[in-house]
PDB file of N, CA, C, O and CB in Angstrom:
ATOM      1  N   MET A   1     -15.046 111.025  67.146  1.00  0.00           N
ATOM      2  CA  MET A   1     -13.608 111.060  66.846  1.00  0.00           C
ATOM      3  C   MET A   1     -13.176 112.365  66.701  1.00  0.00           C
ATOM      4  O   MET A   1     -14.095 113.120  66.383  1.00  0.00           O
ATOM      5  CB  MET A   1     -13.249 110.329  65.668  1.00  0.00           C
ATOM      6  N   LYS A   2     -12.071 112.905  66.827  1.00  0.00           N
ATOM      7  CA  LYS A   2     -11.592 114.065  66.351  1.00  0.00           C
ATOM      8  C   LYS A   2     -10.249 114.125  65.571  1.00  0.00           C
ATOM      9  O   LYS A   2      -9.219 113.878  66.197  1.00  0.00           O
ATOM     10  CB  LYS A   2     -11.535 114.847  67.395  1.00  0.00           C
ATOM     11  N   ILE A   3     -10.195 114.378  64.487  1.00  0.00           N
ATOM     12  CA  ILE A   3      -8.827 113.851  64.021  1.00  0.00           C
ATOM     13  C   ILE A   3      -8.317 115.724  63.837  1.00  0.00           C
ATOM     14  O   ILE A   3      -8.985 116.600  63.288  1.00  0.00           O
ATOM     15  CB  ILE A   3      -8.892 112.530  62.205  1.00  0.00           C
ATOM     16  N   THR A   4      -7.017 115.867  64.469  1.00  0.00           N
ATOM     17  CA  THR A   4      -6.109 116.650  63.977  1.00  0.00           C
ATOM     18  C   THR A   4      -5.065 116.901  63.157  1.00  0.00           C
ATOM     19  O   THR A   4      -4.242 115.992  63.047  1.00  0.00           O
ATOM     20  CB  THR A   4      -5.854 116.824  64.486  1.00  0.00           C
ATOM     21  N   ASP A   5      -4.831 118.203  62.368  1.00  0.00           N
ATOM     22  CA  ASP A   5      -3.953 117.793  61.474  1.00  0.00           C
ATOM     23  C   ASP A   5      -2.896 118.062  61.707  1.00  0.00           C
ATOM     24  O   ASP A   5      -2.693 119.181  61.234  1.00  0.00           O
ATOM     25  CB  ASP A   5      -4.109 118.083  60.450  1.00  0.00           C
ATOM     26  N   THR A   6      -1.854 117.605  62.287  1.00  0.00           N
ATOM     27  CA  THR A   6      -0.408 117.937  62.624  1.00  0.00           C
ATOM     28  C   THR A   6       0.986 117.735  61.781  1.00  0.00           C
ATOM     29  O   THR A   6       1.356 116.629  61.388  1.00  0.00           O
ATOM     30  CB  THR A   6      -0.217 117.251  63.712  1.00  0.00           C
ATOM     31  N   LYS A   7       1.691 118.924  61.562  1.00  0.00           N
ATOM     32  CA  LYS A   7       2.564 118.601  60.831  1.00  0.00           C
ATOM     33  C   LYS A   7       3.858 118.694  61.578  1.00  0.00           C
ATOM     34  O   LYS A   7       4.101 119.709  62.231  1.00  0.00           O
ATOM     35  CB  LYS A   7       2.462 119.299  59.720  1.00  0.00           C
ATOM     36  N   THR A   8       4.790 117.595  61.517  1.00  0.00           N
ATOM     37  CA  THR A   8       6.036 117.826  62.140  1.00  0.00           C
ATOM     38  C   THR A   8       6.796 118.474  60.991  1.00  0.00           C
ATOM     39  O   THR A   8       6.780 118.485  59.760  1.00  0.00           O
ATOM     40  CB  THR A   8       6.723 116.498  62.748  1.00  0.00           C
ATOM     41  N   ILE A   9       7.517 119.045  62.076  1.00  0.00           N
ATOM     42  CA  ILE A   9       8.649 120.240  61.255  1.00  0.00           C
ATOM     43  C   ILE A   9      10.328 119.447  61.459  1.00  0.00           C
ATOM     44  O   ILE A   9      10.796 118.969  62.493  1.00  0.00           O
ATOM     45  CB  ILE A   9       8.621 122.286  62.371  1.00  0.00           C
ATOM     46  N   ARG A  10      10.855 119.517  60.312  1.00  0.00           N
ATOM     47  CA  ARG A  10      11.744 118.754  59.852  1.00  0.00           C
ATOM     48  C   ARG A  10      13.001 119.488  59.309  1.00  0.00           C
ATOM     49  O   ARG A  10      12.771 120.307  58.420  1.00  0.00           O
ATOM     50  CB  ARG A  10      11.132 117.979  58.947  1.00  0.00           C
ATOM     51  N   ILE A  11      14.516 119.301  59.763  1.00  0.00           N
ATOM     52  CA  ILE A  11      15.292 120.281  58.971  1.00  0.00           C
ATOM     53  C   ILE A  11      16.037 119.468  57.906  1.00  0.00           C
ATOM     54  O   ILE A  11      16.499 118.377  58.239  1.00  0.00           O
ATOM     55  CB  ILE A  11      16.314 121.139  59.890  1.00  0.00           C
ATOM     56  N   CYS A  12      16.186 119.905  56.675  1.00  0.00           N
ATOM     57  CA  CYS A  12      17.216 119.336  55.954  1.00  0.00           C
ATOM     58  C   CYS A  12      18.513 119.075  56.523  1.00  0.00           C
ATOM     59  O   CYS A  12      19.130 119.847  57.256  1.00  0.00           O
ATOM     60  CB  CYS A  12      17.399 120.041  54.964  1.00  0.00           C
ATOM     61  N   GLY A  13      18.913 117.851  56.110  1.00  0.00           N
ATOM     62  CA  GLY A  13      20.458 117.635  56.480  1.00  0.00           C
ATOM     63  C   GLY A  13      20.989 118.194  55.564  1.00  0.00           C
ATOM     64  O   GLY A  13      22.142 118.424  55.927  1.00  0.00           O
ATOM     65  N   LYS A  14      20.798 118.631  54.367  1.00  0.00           N
ATOM     66  CA  LYS A  14      21.767 119.231  52.989  1.00  0.00           C
ATOM     67  C   LYS A  14      21.741 120.616  53.293  1.00  0.00           C
ATOM     68  O   LYS A  14      22.764 121.157  53.713  1.00  0.00           O
ATOM     69  CB  LYS A  14      21.114 118.974  51.249  1.00  0.00           C
ATOM     70  N   CYS A  15      20.640 121.283  53.123  1.00  0.00           N
ATOM     71  CA  CYS A  15      20.304 122.700  52.900  1.00  0.00           C
ATOM     72  C   CYS A  15      19.768 123.319  54.202  1.00  0.00           C
ATOM     73  O   CYS A  15      19.555 124.494  53.905  1.00  0.00           O
ATOM     74  CB  CYS A  15      19.247 122.845  51.749  1.00  0.00           C
ATOM     75  N   GLY A  16      19.373 123.091  55.761  1.00  0.00           N
ATOM     76  CA  GLY A  16      19.306 122.991  56.456  1.00  0.00           C
ATOM     77  C   GLY A  16      17.980 124.118  57.062  1.00  0.00           C
ATOM     78  O   GLY A  16      17.771 124.760  58.092  1.00  0.00           O
ATOM     79  N   CYS A  17      17.312 123.899  55.788  1.00  0.00           N
ATOM     80  CA  CYS A  17      15.835 124.409  55.647  1.00  0.00           C
ATOM     81  C   CYS A  17      14.844 123.881  56.369  1.00  0.00           C
ATOM     82  O   CYS A  17      15.228 122.810  56.839  1.00  0.00           O
ATOM     83  CB  CYS A  17      15.361 124.280  54.429  1.00  0.00           C
ATOM     84  N   GLU A  18      13.655 124.157  56.702  1.00  0.00           N
ATOM     85  CA  GLU A  18      12.684 123.579  57.709  1.00  0.00           C
ATOM     86  C   GLU A  18      11.680 123.022  56.371  1.00  0.00           C
ATOM     87  O   GLU A  18      11.572 123.579  55.279  1.00  0.00           O
ATOM     88  CB  GLU A  18      11.899 124.899  59.029  1.00  0.00           C
ATOM     89  N   TYR A  19      11.136 122.017  56.734  1.00  0.00           N
ATOM     90  CA  TYR A  19      10.105 121.311  55.861  1.00  0.00           C
ATOM     91  C   TYR A  19       9.430 120.488  56.805  1.00  0.00           C
ATOM     92  O   TYR A  19       9.831 119.897  57.807  1.00  0.00           O
ATOM     93  CB  TYR A  19      10.691 120.445  54.638  1.00  0.00           C
ATOM     94  N   HIS A  20       7.622 120.639  55.923  1.00  0.00           N
ATOM     95  CA  HIS A  20       7.115 119.534  56.743  1.00  0.00           C
ATOM     96  C   HIS A  20       6.620 118.194  55.876  1.00  0.00           C
ATOM     97  O   HIS A  20       6.053 117.249  56.424  1.00  0.00           O
ATOM     98  CB  HIS A  20       5.896 120.123  57.601  1.00  0.00           C
ATOM     99  N   GLU A  21       6.860 118.235  54.696  1.00  0.00           N
ATOM    100  CA  GLU A  21       6.380 116.759  53.921  1.00  0.00           C
ATOM    101  C   GLU A  21       7.569 115.778  54.309  1.00  0.00           C
ATOM    102  O   GLU A  21       8.589 116.195  54.858  1.00  0.00           O
ATOM    103  CB  GLU A  21       6.240 116.879  51.973  1.00  0.00           C
ATOM    104  N   PRO A  22       7.350 114.359  53.962  1.00  0.00           N
ATOM    105  CA  PRO A  22       7.797 113.644  54.164  1.00  0.00           C
ATOM    106  C   PRO A  22       9.400 113.731  53.563  1.00  0.00           C
ATOM    107  O   PRO A  22       9.593 114.231  52.454  1.00  0.00           O
ATOM    108  CB  PRO A  22       6.945 112.844  53.914  1.00  0.00           C
ATOM    109  N   PRO A  23      10.499 113.218  54.365  1.00  0.00           N
ATOM    110  CA  PRO A  23      11.839 113.025  53.993  1.00  0.00           C
ATOM    111  C   PRO A  23      12.292 112.269  52.774  1.00  0.00           C
ATOM    112  O   PRO A  23      11.776 111.167  52.591  1.00  0.00           O
ATOM    113  CB  PRO A  23      12.383 112.471  54.981  1.00  0.00           C
ATOM    114  N   ALA A  24      13.088 112.660  52.011  1.00  0.00           N
ATOM    115  CA  ALA A  24      13.389 111.963  50.794  1.00  0.00           C
ATOM    116  C   ALA A  24      14.650 111.470  51.493  1.00  0.00           C
ATOM    117  O   ALA A  24      15.010 112.047  52.519  1.00  0.00           O
ATOM    118  CB  ALA A  24      13.512 112.850  49.298  1.00  0.00           C
ATOM    119  N   THR A  25      15.344 110.446  51.011  1.00  0.00           N
ATOM    120  CA  THR A  25      16.748 110.068  51.362  1.00  0.00           C
ATOM    121  C   THR A  25      17.739 110.289  50.487  1.00  0.00           C
ATOM    122  O   THR A  25      17.647 109.839  49.345  1.00  0.00           O
ATOM    123  CB  THR A  25      16.863 108.816  51.636  1.00  0.00           C
ATOM    124  N   SER A  26      18.691 110.921  50.842  1.00  0.00           N
ATOM    125  CA  SER A  26      19.933 110.975  49.702  1.00  0.00           C
ATOM    126  C   SER A  26      20.446 109.716  49.261  1.00  0.00           C
ATOM    127  O   SER A  26      20.358 108.595  49.760  1.00  0.00           O
ATOM    128  CB  SER A  26      21.211 111.707  50.221  1.00  0.00           C
ATOM    129  N   ARG A  27      20.927 110.079  48.360  1.00  0.00           N
ATOM    130  CA  ARG A  27      21.453 109.133  47.252  1.00  0.00           C
ATOM    131  C   ARG A  27      22.609 108.792  47.435  1.00  0.00           C
ATOM    132  O   ARG A  27      23.085 107.799  46.886  1.00  0.00           O
ATOM    133  CB  ARG A  27      21.446 109.582  45.990  1.00  0.00           C
ATOM    134  N   TYR A  28      23.522 109.848  48.550  1.00  0.00           N
ATOM    135  CA  TYR A  28      24.610 109.490  48.445  1.00  0.00           C
ATOM    136  C   TYR A  28      24.844 109.198  50.266  1.00  0.00           C
ATOM    137  O   TYR A  28      26.000 108.993  50.637  1.00  0.00           O
ATOM    138  CB  TYR A  28      25.500 110.614  47.537  1.00  0.00           C
ATOM    139  N   ASP A  29      24.086 109.196  50.969  1.00  0.00           N
ATOM    140  CA  ASP A  29      24.202 109.110  52.455  1.00  0.00           C
ATOM    141  C   ASP A  29      22.866 108.439  52.813  1.00  0.00           C
ATOM    142  O   ASP A  29      22.006 109.147  53.338  1.00  0.00           O
ATOM    143  CB  ASP A  29      24.427 110.605  53.218  1.00  0.00           C
ATOM    144  N   SER A  30      22.659 107.387  52.624  1.00  0.00           N
ATOM    145  CA  SER A  30      21.491 106.561  52.702  1.00  0.00           C
ATOM    146  C   SER A  30      20.840 106.649  54.567  1.00  0.00           C
ATOM    147  O   SER A  30      19.783 106.123  54.916  1.00  0.00           O
ATOM    148  CB  SER A  30      22.080 104.805  52.110  1.00  0.00           C
ATOM    149  N   GLU A  31      21.755 107.409  55.490  1.00  0.00           N
ATOM    150  CA  GLU A  31      21.341 108.180  56.658  1.00  0.00           C
ATOM    151  C   GLU A  31      21.096 109.281  56.515  1.00  0.00           C
ATOM    152  O   GLU A  31      21.177 109.900  57.576  1.00  0.00           O
ATOM    153  CB  GLU A  31      22.052 108.224  57.554  1.00  0.00           C
ATOM    154  N   LEU A  32      20.815 109.879  55.662  1.00  0.00           N
ATOM    155  CA  LEU A  32      21.212 111.578  55.630  1.00  0.00           C
ATOM    156  C   LEU A  32      19.613 112.331  54.870  1.00  0.00           C
ATOM    157  O   LEU A  32      19.527 112.631  53.679  1.00  0.00           O
ATOM    158  CB  LEU A  32      23.040 111.931  54.267  1.00  0.00           C
ATOM    159  N   LYS A  33      18.501 112.507  55.885  1.00  0.00           N
ATOM    160  CA  LYS A  33      17.368 112.799  55.221  1.00  0.00           C
ATOM    161  C   LYS A  33      17.158 114.147  54.744  1.00  0.00           C
ATOM    162  O   LYS A  33      17.481 115.107  55.444  1.00  0.00           O
ATOM    163  CB  LYS A  33      16.398 112.470  55.956  1.00  0.00           C
ATOM    164  N   LEU A  34      16.509 114.320  53.313  1.00  0.00           N
ATOM    165  CA  LEU A  34      16.849 115.530  52.909  1.00  0.00           C
ATOM    166  C   LEU A  34      14.743 116.220  53.083  1.00  0.00           C
ATOM    167  O   LEU A  34      13.759 115.695  53.604  1.00  0.00           O
ATOM    168  CB  LEU A  34      17.895 115.383  50.962  1.00  0.00           C
ATOM    169  N   CYS A  35      14.918 117.353  52.453  1.00  0.00           N
ATOM    170  CA  CYS A  35      13.832 118.038  52.238  1.00  0.00           C
ATOM    171  C   CYS A  35      13.321 117.566  51.021  1.00  0.00           C
ATOM    172  O   CYS A  35      14.071 116.836  50.373  1.00  0.00           O
ATOM    173  CB  CYS A  35      14.038 119.390  52.272  1.00  0.00           C
ATOM    174  N   PRO A  36      12.020 117.864  50.486  1.00  0.00           N
ATOM    175  CA  PRO A  36      11.529 117.636  48.987  1.00  0.00           C
ATOM    176  C   PRO A  36      12.125 117.967  47.857  1.00  0.00           C
ATOM    177  O   PRO A  36      12.087 117.332  46.804  1.00  0.00           O
ATOM    178  CB  PRO A  36      10.488 118.171  48.761  1.00  0.00           C
ATOM    179  N   ASP A  37      12.948 119.445  48.175  1.00  0.00           N
ATOM    180  CA  ASP A  37      13.765 119.638  46.906  1.00  0.00           C
ATOM    181  C   ASP A  37      15.035 119.360  46.736  1.00  0.00           C
ATOM    182  O   ASP A  37      15.510 119.179  45.615  1.00  0.00           O
ATOM    183  CB  ASP A  37      13.766 120.757  46.552  1.00  0.00           C
ATOM    184  N   CYS A  38      15.944 119.276  48.173  1.00  0.00           N
ATOM    185  CA  CYS A  38      17.284 118.988  48.159  1.00  0.00           C
ATOM    186  C   CYS A  38      16.765 117.023  47.447  1.00  0.00           C
ATOM    187  O   CYS A  38      17.429 116.521  46.540  1.00  0.00           O
ATOM    188  CB  CYS A  38      18.224 119.328  50.158  1.00  0.00           C
ATOM    189  N   GLY A  39      15.795 116.414  47.964  1.00  0.00           N
ATOM    190  CA  GLY A  39      15.994 114.907  46.981  1.00  0.00           C
ATOM    191  C   GLY A  39      15.519 115.525  45.789  1.00  0.00           C
ATOM    192  O   GLY A  39      16.508 115.365  45.074  1.00  0.00           O
ATOM    193  N   THR A  40      14.755 116.069  45.146  1.00  0.00           N
ATOM    194  CA  THR A  40      14.362 116.204  44.041  1.00  0.00           C
ATOM    195  C   THR A  40      15.931 116.130  43.052  1.00  0.00           C
ATOM    196  O   THR A  40      16.344 115.270  42.274  1.00  0.00           O
ATOM    197  CB  THR A  40      13.416 117.558  44.054  1.00  0.00           C
ATOM    198  N   ARG A  41      16.598 117.623  43.571  1.00  0.00           N
ATOM    199  CA  ARG A  41      17.848 118.048  43.186  1.00  0.00           C
ATOM    200  C   ARG A  41      18.676 116.640  43.283  1.00  0.00           C
ATOM    201  O   ARG A  41      18.946 116.208  42.162  1.00  0.00           O
ATOM    202  CB  ARG A  41      18.402 119.307  44.144  1.00  0.00           C
ATOM    203  N   GLU A  42      19.124 115.855  44.320  1.00  0.00           N
ATOM    204  CA  GLU A  42      19.575 114.992  43.909  1.00  0.00           C
ATOM    205  C   GLU A  42      19.511 113.662  42.927  1.00  0.00           C
ATOM    206  O   GLU A  42      20.461 112.963  42.572  1.00  0.00           O
ATOM    207  CB  GLU A  42      19.689 114.947  44.589  1.00  0.00           C
ATOM    208  N   ALA A  43      18.316 113.541  42.641  1.00  0.00           N
ATOM    209  CA  ALA A  43      17.774 112.922  41.458  1.00  0.00           C
ATOM    210  C   ALA A  43      17.790 113.692  40.231  1.00  0.00           C
ATOM    211  O   ALA A  43      18.499 113.086  39.427  1.00  0.00           O
ATOM    212  CB  ALA A  43      16.483 112.552  41.689  1.00  0.00           C
ATOM    213  N   LEU A  44      17.364 114.668  39.769  1.00  0.00           N
ATOM    214  CA  LEU A  44      17.756 115.213  38.857  1.00  0.00           C
ATOM    215  C   LEU A  44      19.319 115.030  38.506  1.00  0.00           C
ATOM    216  O   LEU A  44      19.672 114.590  37.412  1.00  0.00           O
ATOM    217  CB  LEU A  44      17.342 116.372  39.066  1.00  0.00           C
ATOM    218  N   GLU A  45      20.255 115.413  39.549  1.00  0.00           N
ATOM    219  CA  GLU A  45      21.898 115.595  39.131  1.00  0.00           C
ATOM    220  C   GLU A  45      22.358 114.107  38.546  1.00  0.00           C
ATOM    221  O   GLU A  45      23.189 113.938  37.654  1.00  0.00           O
ATOM    222  CB  GLU A  45      23.007 116.054  40.684  1.00  0.00           C
ATOM    223  N   SER A  46      21.583 113.008  39.293  1.00  0.00           N
ATOM    224  CA  SER A  46      22.316 111.704  38.868  1.00  0.00           C
ATOM    225  C   SER A  46      21.748 111.439  37.539  1.00  0.00           C
ATOM    226  O   SER A  46      22.231 110.489  36.922  1.00  0.00           O
ATOM    227  CB  SER A  46      22.096 110.399  39.890  1.00  0.00           C
ATOM    228  N   ILE A  47      20.882 112.063  37.041  1.00  0.00           N
ATOM    229  CA  ILE A  47      20.741 111.721  35.615  1.00  0.00           C
ATOM    230  C   ILE A  47      21.067 112.709  34.555  1.00  0.00           C
ATOM    231  O   ILE A  47      20.539 112.654  33.444  1.00  0.00           O
ATOM    232  CB  ILE A  47      19.453 111.350  35.394  1.00  0.00           C
ATOM    233  N   GLY A  48      22.067 113.748  34.945  1.00  0.00           N
ATOM    234  CA  GLY A  48      22.859 114.451  34.450  1.00  0.00           C
ATOM    235  C   GLY A  48      21.912 115.868  34.236  1.00  0.00           C
ATOM    236  O   GLY A  48      22.406 116.688  33.462  1.00  0.00           O
ATOM    237  N   VAL A  49      20.795 116.170  34.762  1.00  0.00           N
ATOM    238  CA  VAL A  49      20.372 117.440  34.520  1.00  0.00           C
ATOM    239  C   VAL A  49      20.794 118.771  35.251  1.00  0.00           C
ATOM    240  O   VAL A  49      21.062 118.821  36.452  1.00  0.00           O
ATOM    241  CB  VAL A  49      19.175 117.321  34.629  1.00  0.00           C
ATOM    242  N   SER A  50      20.818 119.712  34.494  1.00  0.00           N
ATOM    243  CA  SER A  50      21.974 120.549  34.700  1.00  0.00           C
ATOM    244  C   SER A  50      21.231 121.291  36.047  1.00  0.00           C
ATOM    245  O   SER A  50      20.051 121.115  36.348  1.00  0.00           O
ATOM    246  CB  SER A  50      22.464 121.619  33.227  1.00  0.00           C
ATOM    247  N   GLU A  51      22.235 122.201  36.823  1.00  0.00           N
ATOM    248  CA  GLU A  51      21.494 122.934  38.029  1.00  0.00           C
ATOM    249  C   GLU A  51      20.435 124.303  37.201  1.00  0.00           C
ATOM    250  O   GLU A  51      19.354 124.480  37.763  1.00  0.00           O
ATOM    251  CB  GLU A  51      22.961 123.712  39.302  1.00  0.00           C
ATOM    252  N   THR A  52      20.681 125.075  36.138  1.00  0.00           N
ATOM    253  CA  THR A  52      19.643 125.730  35.603  1.00  0.00           C
ATOM    254  C   THR A  52      18.284 124.933  35.322  1.00  0.00           C
ATOM    255  O   THR A  52      17.253 125.289  35.893  1.00  0.00           O
ATOM    256  CB  THR A  52      20.143 126.280  34.451  1.00  0.00           C
ATOM    257  N   GLU A  53      18.293 123.809  34.401  1.00  0.00           N
ATOM    258  CA  GLU A  53      17.037 123.391  34.328  1.00  0.00           C
ATOM    259  C   GLU A  53      16.346 122.442  35.657  1.00  0.00           C
ATOM    260  O   GLU A  53      15.194 122.016  35.568  1.00  0.00           O
ATOM    261  CB  GLU A  53      17.061 122.664  33.042  1.00  0.00           C
ATOM    262  N   GLN A  54      17.258 122.168  36.949  1.00  0.00           N
ATOM    263  CA  GLN A  54      16.537 121.656  37.732  1.00  0.00           C
ATOM    264  C   GLN A  54      15.840 122.886  38.482  1.00  0.00           C
ATOM    265  O   GLN A  54      14.729 122.729  38.988  1.00  0.00           O
ATOM    266  CB  GLN A  54      17.289 120.704  38.497  1.00  0.00           C
ATOM    267  N   ASN A  55      16.641 124.356  38.557  1.00  0.00           N
ATOM    268  CA  ASN A  55      15.882 124.963  39.173  1.00  0.00           C
ATOM    269  C   ASN A  55      14.315 125.330  38.556  1.00  0.00           C
ATOM    270  O   ASN A  55      13.334 125.581  39.254  1.00  0.00           O
ATOM    271  CB  ASN A  55      16.647 125.944  39.465  1.00  0.00           C
ATOM    272  N   GLU A  56      14.360 125.288  36.929  1.00  0.00           N
ATOM    273  CA  GLU A  56      12.979 125.505  36.370  1.00  0.00           C
ATOM    274  C   GLU A  56      11.973 124.517  36.623  1.00  0.00           C
ATOM    275  O   GLU A  56      10.787 124.829  36.723  1.00  0.00           O
ATOM    276  CB  GLU A  56      13.028 125.629  34.993  1.00  0.00           C
ATOM    277  N   ILE A  57      12.510 122.994  36.764  1.00  0.00           N
ATOM    278  CA  ILE A  57      11.554 122.263  37.345  1.00  0.00           C
ATOM    279  C   ILE A  57      11.038 122.277  38.335  1.00  0.00           C
ATOM    280  O   ILE A  57       9.879 121.868  38.404  1.00  0.00           O
ATOM    281  CB  ILE A  57      11.716 121.462  37.367  1.00  0.00           C
ATOM    282  N   LEU A  58      11.831 122.841  39.677  1.00  0.00           N
ATOM    283  CA  LEU A  58      11.409 123.080  41.063  1.00  0.00           C
ATOM    284  C   LEU A  58      10.400 124.245  41.299  1.00  0.00           C
ATOM    285  O   LEU A  58       9.755 124.388  42.337  1.00  0.00           O
ATOM    286  CB  LEU A  58      12.622 123.341  41.869  1.00  0.00           C
ATOM    287  N   LYS A  59      10.347 125.016  40.269  1.00  0.00           N
ATOM    288  CA  LYS A  59       9.683 126.006  40.285  1.00  0.00           C
ATOM    289  C   LYS A  59       8.262 125.991  39.454  1.00  0.00           C
ATOM    290  O   LYS A  59       7.368 126.833  39.543  1.00  0.00           O
ATOM    291  CB  LYS A  59      10.553 126.910  39.919  1.00  0.00           C
ATOM    292  N   THR A  60       8.291 124.605  38.471  1.00  0.00           N
ATOM    293  CA  THR A  60       7.205 124.196  38.102  1.00  0.00           C
ATOM    294  C   THR A  60       6.382 123.265  38.901  1.00  0.00           C
ATOM    295  O   THR A  60       5.169 123.175  38.712  1.00  0.00           O
ATOM    296  CB  THR A  60       7.423 123.784  37.068  1.00  0.00           C
ATOM    297  N   ILE A  61       7.069 122.508  39.872  1.00  0.00           N
ATOM    298  CA  ILE A  61       6.582 122.112  40.960  1.00  0.00           C
ATOM    299  C   ILE A  61       5.969 123.132  42.044  1.00  0.00           C
ATOM    300  O   ILE A  61       4.766 123.144  42.305  1.00  0.00           O
ATOM    301  CB  ILE A  61       7.533 121.416  41.424  1.00  0.00           C
ATOM    302  N   HIS A  62       6.478 123.596  42.373  1.00  0.00           N
ATOM    303  CA  HIS A  62       6.387 124.324  43.455  1.00  0.00           C
ATOM    304  C   HIS A  62       4.965 125.081  42.827  1.00  0.00           C
ATOM    305  O   HIS A  62       3.940 125.251  43.487  1.00  0.00           O
ATOM    306  CB  HIS A  62       7.847 125.259  43.846  1.00  0.00           C
ATOM    307  N   ARG A  63       5.173 125.522  41.278  1.00  0.00           N
ATOM    308  CA  ARG A  63       4.063 126.743  40.994  1.00  0.00           C
ATOM    309  C   ARG A  63       2.824 125.511  41.217  1.00  0.00           C
ATOM    310  O   ARG A  63       1.921 126.004  41.892  1.00  0.00           O
ATOM    311  CB  ARG A  63       4.147 127.754  39.034  1.00  0.00           C
ATOM    312  N   TYR A  64       2.553 124.183  40.876  1.00  0.00           N
ATOM    313  CA  TYR A  64       1.827 123.162  40.513  1.00  0.00           C
ATOM    314  C   TYR A  64       1.066 123.050  42.256  1.00  0.00           C
ATOM    315  O   TYR A  64      -0.111 123.238  42.562  1.00  0.00           O
ATOM    316  CB  TYR A  64       2.886 121.744  39.770  1.00  0.00           C
ATOM    317  N   LYS A  65       2.139 122.711  43.080  1.00  0.00           N
ATOM    318  CA  LYS A  65       1.668 122.647  44.800  1.00  0.00           C
ATOM    319  C   LYS A  65       1.016 123.892  45.121  1.00  0.00           C
ATOM    320  O   LYS A  65       0.007 123.762  45.815  1.00  0.00           O
ATOM    321  CB  LYS A  65       3.013 122.504  45.968  1.00  0.00           C
ATOM    322  N   ARG A  66       1.373 125.206  44.754  1.00  0.00           N
ATOM    323  CA  ARG A  66       0.422 126.392  45.224  1.00  0.00           C
ATOM    324  C   ARG A  66      -0.987 126.132  44.525  1.00  0.00           C
ATOM    325  O   ARG A  66      -2.017 126.141  45.198  1.00  0.00           O
ATOM    326  CB  ARG A  66       1.054 127.979  44.752  1.00  0.00           C
ATOM    327  N   SER A  67      -0.995 125.929  43.324  1.00  0.00           N
ATOM    328  CA  SER A  67      -2.071 125.808  42.387  1.00  0.00           C
ATOM    329  C   SER A  67      -3.239 124.843  43.296  1.00  0.00           C
ATOM    330  O   SER A  67      -4.348 125.318  43.541  1.00  0.00           O
ATOM    331  CB  SER A  67      -1.459 125.053  40.841  1.00  0.00           C
ATOM    332  N   ILE A  68      -2.914 123.676  43.681  1.00  0.00           N
ATOM    333  CA  ILE A  68      -3.483 122.589  44.036  1.00  0.00           C
ATOM    334  C   ILE A  68      -4.160 123.089  45.469  1.00  0.00           C
ATOM    335  O   ILE A  68      -5.324 122.857  45.795  1.00  0.00           O
ATOM    336  CB  ILE A  68      -2.427 121.365  44.057  1.00  0.00           C
ATOM    337  N   ASN A  69      -3.244 123.779  46.210  1.00  0.00           N
ATOM    338  CA  ASN A  69      -3.510 124.473  47.799  1.00  0.00           C
ATOM    339  C   ASN A  69      -4.657 125.368  47.958  1.00  0.00           C
ATOM    340  O   ASN A  69      -5.406 125.475  48.928  1.00  0.00           O
ATOM    341  CB  ASN A  69      -2.276 125.421  48.290  1.00  0.00           C
ATOM    342  N   GLU A  70      -4.671 126.089  46.669  1.00  0.00           N
ATOM    343  CA  GLU A  70      -5.521 127.280  46.935  1.00  0.00           C
ATOM    344  C   GLU A  70      -7.045 126.931  46.615  1.00  0.00           C
ATOM    345  O   GLU A  70      -7.919 127.783  46.769  1.00  0.00           O
ATOM    346  CB  GLU A  70      -5.011 128.540  46.027  1.00  0.00           C
TER     347      GLU A  70
END
């Protein structure tokens, strides 16, 4: 049996960017599907994390993801 690695291209309902990961659900509109970054931003925003700190957290997440995919 041959298994193929297919990725579904999705469009974020908030920022409009394409992404391949499973979607996040917006905390403000349960019908809205978000890219992982927008989902993370909404979660961090909901606990009072500043936009500057959100950017640093996302940079760390992206750097980690790149390192495990190399």
